[in-house]
C-alpha positions in Angstrom: 0.1 0.0 -0.1 1.6 3.3 -1.1 2.1 5.8 1.8 1.2 3.1 4.5 4.6 3.7 6.5 4.1 7.6 6.3 0.6 6.9 7.6 1.8 4.6 10.3 4.3 7.2 11.7 1.5 9.7 11.9 -0.8 7.2 14.1 2.1 6.4 16.2 2.6 9.9 16.9 -0.9 10.4 17.8 -1.3 7.4 19.9 1.8 8.5 21.9 0.0 11.4 23.2 -3.6 10.3 23.0 -3.8 6.5 23.8 -6.8 4.7 22.3 -7.9 7.6 20.3 -9.9 7.0 17.0 -8.1 7.8 13.9 -9.6 8.3 10.5 -7.6 8.7 7.3 -9.1 11.4 4.6 -7.1 11.0 1.6 -7.1 13.5 -1.2 -5.2 12.6 -4.3 -4.4 16.2 -5.5 -0.9 17.6 -6.3 0.9 18.9 -4.2 0.0 16.1 -1.7 -0.5 17.9 1.8 -1.0 15.8 4.9 -3.3 17.7 7.5 -3.5 16.2 11.0 -6.7 17.4 12.9 -8.4 16.6 16.4 -11.9 16.7 16.6 -12.9 17.9 20.3 -16.5 17.8 20.7 -17.9 19.3 17.6 -15.0 21.3 16.7 -12.2 20.3 14.5 -8.6 21.8 15.4 -5.5 21.7 13.0 -2.6 20.0 14.8 -0.3 20.0 12.1 0.2 20.7 8.1 2.7 20.2 5.8 4.0 18.6 2.6 3.6 14.7 2.3 7.4 14.5 1.2 8.3 15.9 4.6 7.1 12.5 6.0 9.1 10.3 3.7 11.9 8.2 5.3 14.5 9.3 2.6 14.0 13.1 3.9 15.0 11.8 7.4 15.8 15.4 8.6 12.5 16.9 7.4 10.9 13.8 8.7 12.3 14.2 12.0 11.4 17.7 12.3 7.8 17.3 11.1 7.2 14.4 13.6 8.8 16.6 16.3 6.3 19.4 15.3 3.4 17.2 15.3 4.1 15.7 18.5 4.7 19.0 20.3 1.3 20.3 18.8 -0.4 17.4 20.1 1.0 17.7 23.7 -0.2 21.5 23.6 -3.5 20.4 22.6 -3.6 17.9 25.2 -2.5 20.5 27.7 -5.2 22.9 26.8 -8.1 20.3 27.4 -6.8 18.9 30.6 
């Protein structure tokens, strides 16, 4: 499956901060491909992270590391806001 490893990394990042959360993929096949991670809190959707899909590829390890760190930091901030 194309993109499965990249999806897995995003899922792992979310589950590290929010164990047991419900994760739903919403794929759009338009170029350039962008990844948007949102959280639904009650009836409100909150954008957690947005970036180019390429920044999550293993071959772009420095961009990937930075993107994953940003995503985790934003998830931690969201968690703090709702605790």
